[in-house]
N, C-alpha and C positions, 0 to 999 in steps of 0.2 A: 430616378431622375424626374423632375417636375417640369412641365411645359406650361408656360403662360403665353397666351396669345396677345399680341399688340396690334390692334387694328385701328387704322385711321382712314376716314374718307374725307378728303379735303376737296371741297368744291369752291374754288376761289374766283371763278370767272362768271359774273352775273350774266344771266340770259343764255348761258350755254351749259347750265348744270343739268344733271339727270333729274328724274322725277323724285328722287329721294328714297326710293324703296330699298336700295342697298344700305343706306344709312339707317333706315328704320329697322331693318332686320339684324343689324350687327349686334345689338344688345341681346337679342335672343340667342346669339352664338357666343356670348361671353366676351365681346369686344367693346371698345369705347370709341366714341366719335370725337374727332377733332375737325370742326367745320366752321366756315364763315357763318355768322348768324344771319342767314337769309334762307329763303325757301321754307321747308318744314322745321328746321332746327330751332328757330326762336320759340315755336310752340312746344317742342320737346325738351329743350335744354332748361335745366333748373339750377345750374351752378354746381350740382353735386353728381350728375349722372353722365358726365363727359366733359368735353372742353369746347368752349365757344370762343371764336375769334371775332373781334369787332372789326369788320372789314371797312375799307374806305368806300365812300360814296362819291368820290371824285369822278367826274365825267371823262377825264383823260384815262384811257385804259392802261397806259404805261405807269402813270402815277399810282393808279389803283392797284395794279398788279405788284408794283414794288412795295407799296405799303402792306398789302396782304401777305406777301412773301416774308417780309421782315417780322410781321406780327406772328406768323406761324412759327418761324424759327425761334423767336423770342420765347413763345409759349413752350415750345419743345425743350429748349435749353433751361428755362427758369423753373417750369412746373412739371411738365409731363415726364421727361426722362428721369429727373430726380425722384419723382413719386414711384415710378416703376422699379427703380433700383434701390429704393429704401426697403430692404428686406430684413426679416428677422433672422435668428440664428440658423433656422432650417432653410433659409433661402426663399422664404415666401413673402411676397410684397403685400402685406396685410391691408395697407391703406388703398392700394390699387384694387385689391379684391373687393374691398368695401364699396369702392366706386363702381365696379362692375356689377355688384349686387344691386346697388341703387339704380343703375341703368336698366337692369333687367326688371326691377319692380316698378319703375315709373314709365318705361317706354313700351314694353311688350304689349300691354293691354291697350294702350292709347293708339297704337299704330298697327291695328290688325284689321283683317277683312270683316270680322264681326262688328267692330265699331263702325267701319265704313258703311256697311249695309244698314245698320241702325240709323246712322246719320242721314243717309239718303232717304230711308223710309220716313223718319220723323220730320226731317227738315225740307224734303223736296216732294216725294211722291204723295204722301198723305195730304199735305196742304194743297198740292196741285189737283188732287182728286176731289177736294172739297168735302171729304167725309172724315169722321173721326170714330167710326164704328165698323164692326164687321157684320152687323145685323143685315140679313138679306132684304129686309123691308125698308132699308134706309132710302129716303127720297133722293132722287137724282136732281142735282142742282144745275 
């Protein structure tokens, strides 16, 4: 028996979403994201490593939610479910697995604590300190 995991993290309500860490981690666990293209997902989504939903920007919450719900169901019906059930003779969804591998190779390194620390050091802490060297005799500015 083969088990394939189908993971989606749908965050459709702007301003009430989580910080994104669950979606960022899903690729490392062999899952794929289906999410509204806001928050962290526009930076991570490249068209091949998950599924992006173009959400409504309407100010009316009911209109926005109705649009987003329909967009998600349309993507599930038209693209996602058929991709998952398009299996070879052994029952393996090869195109789905290719997408999972793409997600693992493009998202895992980009959304890690290693990258976060380096970004903070190079873009925040070092410029704020006003030094670009580790020499002990660097002048204090």
